[in-house]
C-alpha positions as CSV (number, residue, x, y, z in Angstrom):
1,M,8.3,30.3,-0.2
2,I,10.1,29.4,3.0
3,R,9.3,26.0,4.4
4,E,9.8,25.6,8.1
5,T,11.0,22.5,9.9
6,P,8.8,20.9,12.5
7,Q,11.2,22.3,15.2
8,A,10.8,25.8,13.8
9,L,7.0,25.4,13.9
10,N,7.2,24.1,17.5
11,V,5.4,20.9,16.5
12,Q,5.7,17.9,18.8
13,T,7.5,15.1,17.1
14,G,7.2,11.4,18.0
15,Q,3.4,11.2,17.7
16,D,3.1,12.9,14.4
17,E,2.4,10.8,11.3
18,D,1.8,11.4,7.7
19,H,-0.3,9.2,5.4
20,V,0.9,8.2,2.0
21,F,-1.9,6.5,0.0
22,I,-2.7,4.8,-3.2
23,S,-6.3,4.8,-4.1
24,D,-8.2,2.4,-6.4
25,L,-5.2,1.0,-8.3
26,A,-6.8,-1.3,-10.8
27,L,-4.7,-4.2,-12.1
28,R,-5.3,-7.5,-13.9
29,C,-3.7,-10.5,-12.2
30,S,-4.1,-14.3,-11.8
31,I,-5.8,-14.7,-8.4
32,G,-8.4,-17.0,-6.9
33,I,-9.0,-20.6,-5.9
34,H,-11.4,-21.6,-8.6
35,D,-10.3,-23.2,-11.9
36,H,-11.8,-20.4,-14.0
37,E,-9.9,-17.8,-11.9
38,K,-6.6,-19.7,-12.6
39,Q,-7.2,-19.7,-16.3
40,T,-7.9,-16.0,-16.9
41,P,-6.5,-12.9,-15.2
42,Q,-9.1,-10.8,-13.5
43,R,-9.3,-7.3,-12.3
44,V,-8.4,-6.4,-8.7
45,V,-8.6,-3.0,-7.1
46,I,-6.0,-2.1,-4.5
47,N,-6.0,0.6,-1.9
48,V,-3.0,1.3,0.4
49,N,-2.6,3.7,3.3
50,M,0.8,3.9,4.9
51,A,1.3,5.7,8.2
52,V,4.7,7.3,8.0
53,H,6.9,8.9,10.5
54,P,7.6,12.5,9.3
55,A,11.1,13.2,8.0
56,G,13.5,13.9,10.8
57,G,14.6,17.1,9.0
58,P,13.5,19.4,6.3
59,L,12.1,17.9,3.1
60,N,14.0,20.4,1.0
61,D,11.5,19.6,-1.8
62,N,13.6,16.5,-2.4
63,H,12.0,13.2,-3.6
64,D,14.6,11.2,-1.6
65,N,13.2,12.6,1.7
66,V,9.7,11.1,1.3
67,V,8.0,7.7,1.0
68,C,7.5,7.4,-2.8
69,Y,4.1,6.1,-3.8
70,E,5.3,5.6,-7.3
71,T,7.9,3.1,-6.1
72,V,5.3,1.2,-4.1
73,V,2.9,1.2,-7.2
74,D,5.7,-0.2,-9.4
75,Q,6.4,-3.0,-6.8
76,I,2.7,-3.8,-6.6
77,R,2.4,-4.1,-10.3
78,A,5.4,-6.4,-10.4
79,L,3.8,-8.5,-7.7
80,A,0.5,-8.7,-9.7
81,S,2.4,-9.9,-12.7
82,N,4.5,-12.5,-10.9
83,G,2.3,-15.5,-11.3
84,H,-0.8,-17.0,-9.7
85,V,-1.9,-16.2,-6.1
86,N,-4.8,-18.2,-4.6
87,L,-5.9,-15.7,-1.9
88,V,-6.6,-12.0,-1.7
89,E,-5.2,-12.3,1.8
90,T,-1.9,-13.5,0.5
91,M,-1.7,-10.6,-1.9
92,A,-2.6,-8.1,0.9
93,D,0.2,-9.5,3.1
94,E,2.7,-9.3,0.3
95,I,1.7,-5.7,-0.3
96,V,2.3,-4.9,3.4
97,E,5.8,-6.4,3.1
98,I,6.4,-4.1,0.1
99,C,5.4,-1.1,2.1
100,F,7.5,-2.0,5.2
101,R,10.6,-2.0,3.0
102,N,10.7,1.7,3.8
103,T,11.7,2.0,7.4
104,R,9.6,5.2,7.9
105,V,6.4,3.3,7.4
106,H,5.1,2.1,10.7
107,K,1.5,1.1,9.9
108,V,-0.1,-0.1,6.7
109,R,-3.8,-0.6,5.7
110,V,-4.3,-2.6,2.5
111,R,-7.5,-3.4,0.8
112,V,-7.6,-5.9,-2.1
113,E,-11.0,-6.1,-3.9
114,K,-12.2,-8.4,-6.7
115,P,-15.0,-6.3,-8.3
116,D,-16.1,-8.8,-10.9
117,I,-16.7,-12.0,-8.9
118,I,-20.1,-11.7,-7.2
119,A,-22.7,-10.4,-9.7
120,D,-24.9,-8.6,-7.1
121,A,-22.0,-7.1,-5.1
122,A,-19.9,-4.1,-6.0
123,S,-16.8,-6.0,-4.9
124,V,-15.5,-8.6,-2.4
125,G,-12.1,-8.9,-0.8
126,I,-10.1,-8.2,2.3
127,E,-8.8,-5.2,4.2
128,I,-6.0,-5.7,6.6
129,T,-4.0,-3.4,9.0
130,R,-0.5,-4.3,10.1
131,Y,1.9,-2.6,12.4
132,R,5.7,-2.8,12.2
133,S,6.9,-4.9,15.0
134,A,9.1,-3.3,17.6
135,L,11.9,-5.8,16.8
């Protein structure tokens, strides 16, 4: 199969974006402001959507030419096991920082949910969207 570059397909670059996502990553971590939350790890569900500038050249079916969701997942797992966090907002901001380590990522949406906190709600949490600064 021959893969064509964006130039060969006559695709306009500069406005194109790909989305690399992680859906419903369920982890246990120490998170929350209440004493009982500080004593026992709880389940969080994390969703990440990274808007990515397409590769400047052909992908060549090469892992090094893409934003690797596995790397991001591994770093989120490390974050979740790195000690107590009071706020889901803090965790979401730290996940954004992880995503922006890859310079091709220009926008990130992160959702951190605590599904087991409010008995009559499927989950509670935060969803944030951040843009890489022009600096």
